[in-house]
C-alpha positions in Angstrom: -33.2 -0.5 6.8 -36.9 0.2 6.8 -39.3 -2.1 8.8 -40.2 -4.1 5.3 -36.6 -4.7 4.7 -35.6 -6.0 8.1 -38.5 -8.4 8.0 -37.5 -9.7 4.5 -33.8 -10.0 5.6 -34.9 -12.0 8.8 -37.4 -14.1 7.0 -34.9 -14.9 4.3 -32.1 -15.6 7.1 -34.5 -18.1 9.2 -35.5 -19.8 5.9 -31.8 -20.3 5.1 -32.0 -18.5 1.7 -29.7 -16.4 -0.1 -30.7 -13.2 -1.9 -30.3 -14.9 -5.0 -32.3 -17.9 -4.0 -35.1 -15.6 -3.2 -34.5 -13.6 -6.4 -34.9 -17.1 -8.3 -38.3 -17.6 -6.9 -39.7 -14.4 -7.6 -38.1 -14.6 -11.2 -35.6 -11.5 -10.7 -31.8 -10.6 -9.6 -30.6 -11.1 -6.3 -29.3 -7.3 -6.6 -33.1 -6.3 -6.6 -33.7 -8.6 -3.1 -30.8 -6.8 -1.9 -32.6 -3.3 -2.7 -35.6 -4.3 -1.0 -33.9 -5.6 2.2 -31.7 -2.4 2.4 -34.8 -0.3 1.9 -33.6 1.4 -1.4 -36.5 0.1 -3.5 -40.3 -0.8 -2.7 -41.7 -4.1 -4.3 -45.0 -4.1 -6.2 -48.2 -5.5 -4.3 -47.8 -8.6 -6.5 -43.9 -9.3 -5.5 -45.0 -8.4 -1.8 -47.7 -11.0 -2.1 -45.2 -13.4 -3.7 -42.8 -13.0 -0.9 -45.3 -13.5 1.9 -46.1 -16.7 0.1 -42.8 -17.9 -0.2 -42.2 -17.1 3.7 -45.5 -18.3 4.8 -46.5 -15.3 6.4 -49.3 -12.8 6.1 -48.8 -10.0 3.6 -50.1 -7.9 6.4 -47.1 -8.8 8.4 -44.8 -8.2 5.7 -45.9 -4.6 5.2 -47.2 -3.5 8.5 -45.1 -0.5 9.6 -46.7 -0.1 13.0 -46.6 -3.7 14.0 -50.1 -3.5 15.2 -51.4 -5.9 12.3 -48.5 -8.2 12.5 -49.4 -10.3 15.6 -50.3 -13.1 13.8 -47.6 -13.5 10.9 -48.0 -17.4 10.3 -50.6 -18.2 7.5 -51.4 -21.5 9.1 -52.1 -19.9 12.6 -54.2 -17.2 10.9 -56.4 -19.9 9.4 -56.9 -21.8 12.5 -58.0 -18.5 14.4 -60.3 -18.1 11.6 -61.9 -21.4 11.8 -62.1 -20.9 15.7 -63.8 -17.5 15.0 -66.6 -19.5 13.0 -67.4 -21.6 15.8 -70.5 -21.4 18.2 -69.3 -19.3 21.5 -69.1 -22.4 23.7 -66.8 -24.2 21.4 -64.7 -21.1 21.2 -64.5 -21.1 25.1 -63.5 -24.8 25.2 -60.8 -24.3 22.8 -59.3 -21.2 24.3 -59.3 -22.4 27.8 -57.3 -25.7 26.3 -54.6 -23.1 24.4 -54.4 -21.5 27.6 -53.7 -24.6 29.8 -51.0 -25.8 27.1 -49.4 -22.0 27.1 -49.5 -22.4 31.0 -47.7 -25.9 30.7 -45.2 -24.5 28.1 -44.2 -21.7 30.6 -43.7 -24.2 33.4 -41.7 -26.6 31.1 -39.6 -23.4 30.2 -39.2 -22.1 33.7 -38.0 -25.5 34.9 -35.6 -26.2 32.1 -33.6 -23.1 32.7 
């Protein structure tokens, strides 16, 4: 299974969809989705974009084989980072400081919860 096929399979299962359900959203057949997942067939860019939208991930995440572009796979998260990037540097620093504190708190909670 190639990287695209593995990601597609993982996303489909995480969403709780069958191949047939994904196929219906794409107006194709479940067999075609299965072929995408097994790496027997590559979707067109239009179909790949539809799949990214269905699973709320970036197209980069879905098609990147190197994993260098797929750090931010959630489109909502990407939009947030784009908004932060537009802000003045002092605002960016405050936001990143707050995010760092929340991450530290989450790690601490997880450590003590174990």
